[in-house]
C-alpha positions as CSV (number, residue, x, y, z in Angstrom):
1,X,0.0,0.0,0.0
2,X,1.4,3.4,-1.0
3,X,2.1,5.7,1.9
4,X,0.4,9.1,2.2
5,X,2.8,11.9,1.4
6,X,2.8,14.4,4.2
7,X,4.6,17.3,5.9
8,X,5.0,17.4,9.7
9,X,4.6,20.7,11.5
10,X,7.5,20.5,13.9
11,X,8.2,22.7,16.9
12,X,11.1,20.6,18.4
13,X,9.0,20.0,21.5
14,X,7.4,17.0,23.3
15,X,4.0,17.1,21.6
16,X,5.5,17.2,18.2
17,X,7.9,14.3,19.1
18,X,5.1,12.1,20.5
19,X,2.9,12.7,17.5
20,X,5.7,11.9,15.2
21,X,6.5,8.7,17.1
22,X,2.9,7.5,16.6
23,X,3.0,8.5,12.9
24,X,6.2,6.6,12.2
25,X,5.0,3.6,14.2
26,X,1.8,3.5,12.3
27,X,3.6,3.4,9.0
28,X,0.8,5.0,7.0
29,X,2.4,8.3,6.3
30,X,5.5,9.2,4.3
31,X,6.8,12.3,6.2
32,X,8.8,14.3,3.7
33,X,10.0,17.1,6.0
34,X,9.8,18.6,9.5
35,X,8.3,22.1,8.8
36,X,9.4,24.7,11.4
37,X,8.9,28.5,11.6
38,X,12.1,30.3,12.6
39,X,12.5,33.8,13.9
40,X,14.6,35.4,11.1
41,X,16.1,38.0,13.4
42,X,17.5,35.6,16.0
43,X,17.8,32.4,14.0
44,X,15.8,30.5,16.6
45,X,12.6,28.5,16.6
46,X,9.6,30.8,16.8
47,X,8.4,31.4,20.4
48,X,10.5,28.5,21.8
49,X,13.7,30.4,21.4
50,X,15.8,27.3,20.5
51,X,18.9,27.8,18.4
52,X,18.5,26.7,14.8
53,X,21.6,24.5,15.1
54,X,19.7,22.3,17.6
55,X,16.6,22.1,15.3
56,X,18.8,20.8,12.5
57,X,20.5,18.4,14.8
58,X,17.1,17.0,15.6
59,X,16.3,16.5,11.9
60,X,19.6,14.7,11.3
61,X,19.1,12.4,14.3
62,X,15.5,11.6,13.3
63,X,16.5,11.1,9.7
64,X,13.9,13.6,8.2
65,X,15.0,16.9,6.6
66,X,14.0,20.2,8.2
67,X,11.9,22.7,6.1
68,X,12.6,26.1,7.6
69,X,10.1,28.9,7.2
70,X,11.8,32.2,8.2
71,X,9.5,34.8,9.6
72,X,10.0,38.4,11.0
73,X,9.8,38.7,14.8
74,X,6.4,40.4,14.8
75,X,4.2,39.6,11.8
76,X,0.7,40.8,11.0
77,X,-2.0,38.2,10.7
78,X,-2.6,39.0,7.0
79,X,1.2,38.8,6.2
80,X,1.4,35.5,8.2
81,X,-1.5,34.0,6.3
82,X,-0.1,35.0,3.0
83,X,3.3,33.6,3.7
84,X,1.9,30.3,4.9
85,X,-0.4,30.1,1.9
86,X,2.5,30.4,-0.4
87,X,4.4,27.7,1.5
88,X,1.5,25.4,1.5
89,X,0.8,26.0,-2.2
90,X,4.4,25.0,-2.9
91,X,4.0,21.9,-0.8
92,X,0.8,20.9,-2.6
93,X,2.8,21.1,-5.9
94,X,5.1,18.4,-4.6
95,X,2.2,15.9,-4.5
96,X,2.0,16.1,-0.7
97,X,-1.6,15.8,0.5
98,X,-1.5,15.9,4.3
99,X,-0.2,18.2,7.0
100,X,0.4,16.7,10.4
101,X,0.2,18.5,13.8
102,X,0.8,17.7,17.4
103,X,-2.2,19.8,18.7
104,X,-4.3,18.2,21.5
105,X,-7.4,20.1,22.4
106,X,-7.5,23.7,21.2
107,X,-10.6,23.7,19.0
108,X,-10.1,27.2,17.5
109,X,-6.5,26.5,16.6
110,X,-7.5,23.3,14.8
111,X,-10.3,25.1,12.9
112,X,-7.9,27.8,11.9
113,X,-5.3,25.3,10.6
114,X,-7.9,23.3,8.7
115,X,-9.4,26.3,7.1
116,X,-5.9,27.4,5.8
117,X,-5.2,23.9,4.5
118,X,-8.5,23.7,2.7
119,X,-7.7,26.9,0.8
120,X,-4.9,25.0,-1.0
121,X,-6.4,21.6,-1.1
122,X,-4.4,19.9,1.8
123,X,-5.8,17.9,4.6
124,X,-4.9,18.1,8.3
125,X,-4.1,15.1,10.6
126,X,-3.9,15.3,14.4
127,X,-2.7,12.0,15.9
128,X,-2.9,13.2,19.5
129,X,-6.3,15.0,19.2
130,X,-8.5,14.9,22.3
131,X,-6.3,12.5,24.3
132,X,-5.9,13.2,28.0
133,X,-2.9,15.4,28.5
134,X,-1.8,13.8,31.8
135,X,-1.9,10.4,30.1
136,X,0.1,11.8,27.2
137,X,2.9,13.3,29.2
138,X,3.3,10.1,31.3
139,X,3.3,8.1,28.0
140,X,6.0,10.4,26.7
141,X,8.2,9.9,29.8
142,X,7.6,6.1,29.9
143,X,8.6,5.7,26.2
144,X,12.0,7.1,27.1
145,X,11.7,10.6,25.6
146,X,13.8,13.3,27.3
147,X,12.9,17.0,27.0
148,X,14.1,20.2,28.6
149,X,11.9,23.3,29.3
150,X,13.1,26.2,27.3
151,X,10.3,28.8,27.8
152,X,7.7,29.4,30.6
153,X,5.0,32.0,30.9
154,X,6.0,34.1,33.9
155,X,2.5,34.7,35.2
156,X,2.1,30.9,35.7
157,X,5.5,29.5,36.3
158,X,8.7,30.8,37.9
159,X,12.1,31.1,36.4
160,X,13.2,27.9,38.1
161,X,11.1,25.8,35.8
162,X,13.1,27.0,32.8
163,X,15.9,24.6,32.1
164,X,14.4,21.7,33.9
165,X,14.0,18.3,32.3
166,X,10.5,17.0,32.4
167,X,10.2,14.0,34.7
168,X,7.6,12.8,37.2
169,X,9.0,15.2,39.9
170,X,8.6,18.1,37.5
171,X,4.9,17.2,37.0
172,X,4.4,17.0,40.7
173,X,5.8,20.6,41.0
174,X,3.5,22.1,38.5
175,X,1.0,24.6,40.0
176,X,-2.7,23.7,39.9
177,X,-4.3,24.9,36.7
178,X,-1.2,24.4,34.5
179,X,-1.7,21.8,31.8
180,X,0.8,19.0,32.1
181,X,1.5,19.2,28.4
182,X,1.5,23.0,28.4
183,X,-1.2,23.0,25.8
184,X,-2.4,26.5,26.7
185,X,1.1,27.9,26.1
186,X,2.2,27.6,29.8
187,X,5.6,26.3,28.7
188,X,7.6,25.0,25.7
189,X,10.2,22.3,25.4
190,X,13.1,20.9,23.4
191,X,13.3,17.2,23.0
192,X,16.9,15.8,23.0
193,X,16.5,12.1,23.2
194,X,13.9,9.3,22.7
195,X,12.8,6.4,20.5
196,X,12.6,8.5,17.3
197,X,16.3,9.7,17.6
198,X,19.3,7.7,16.4
199,X,21.4,9.6,18.9
200,X,20.8,12.2,21.7
201,X,21.2,15.9,20.9
202,X,24.0,17.3,23.1
203,X,23.6,20.7,24.7
204,X,24.5,22.7,27.7
205,X,22.3,25.1,29.7
206,X,23.0,28.7,28.9
207,X,21.8,31.9,30.5
208,X,18.2,32.6,31.5
209,X,16.6,35.8,30.2
210,X,13.2,37.4,30.8
211,X,11.3,39.0,27.8
212,X,7.9,40.7,27.6
213,X,6.0,40.7,24.5
214,X,2.9,42.5,23.3
215,X,0.3,40.1,22.0
216,X,0.8,39.8,18.2
217,X,-2.1,40.2,15.8
218,X,-1.4,36.6,14.8
219,X,-2.0,34.5,17.9
220,X,-2.5,31.2,16.2
221,X,1.0,29.9,16.5
222,X,2.1,31.6,19.7
223,X,1.8,31.5,23.5
224,X,-1.1,34.0,23.2
225,X,-3.2,31.6,21.2
226,X,-5.6,30.9,24.1
227,X,-5.3,34.3,25.9
228,X,-7.0,37.7,25.8
229,X,-4.0,39.4,27.4
230,X,-2.4,42.3,25.6
231,X,1.1,41.3,26.8
232,X,2.9,38.6,28.7
233,X,6.3,37.9,30.1
234,X,8.4,34.8,29.5
235,X,11.4,33.2,31.1
236,X,13.7,31.6,28.5
237,X,16.6,29.2,29.1
238,X,19.2,29.2,26.3
239,X,20.5,25.8,25.1
240,X,24.0,25.8,23.7
241,X,25.0,23.1,21.2
242,X,28.0,21.0,22.2
């Protein structure tokens, strides 16, 4: 049976990694590339703040090429939509039919993604959709994945959470109301080892910095996607490739 040609929307974090694990295990999809948006000003994964070198190290270890989409730091909704439409149109020309996401339960985000895909004739696939997030994060850990927290929303989590590896002790320390998968944008991660990797990604912890951002017009792929706030602060922990 011929596999379904697809693109995988890759953030470098745990939900992406677990979703890709299930996709590869299922064997139904032929994943042509890991598509990732990169902040063109800093050469880092958008919102996560992870250096591009580590993104490409992930792709090399997984064995799937990275497709990098470079975006300005603050982009209007219309400009973002136009950029992504051009990218998706090009993808469709390559006989790719599906776009895969690691989203779990944000209905408006899924609707937005699917409406954009429909414009160019692509279909969305969400392998983790509506699964319990506590169940998912424990499955992630039990499978042997290892991930480090690279960004936390300061109104919900303290600076000390940035730079921590997610394990069962980490989950016990999360304040009440914080989703264990960070699905509401509470935190973001970088996965450095696990069953989809041929070898671990080596890094050292760098400095921690605090940044405050005004909510962008485009909230769909940001920490503001489920928030009405006009601005938020974030603690970042830099990861240095070694």
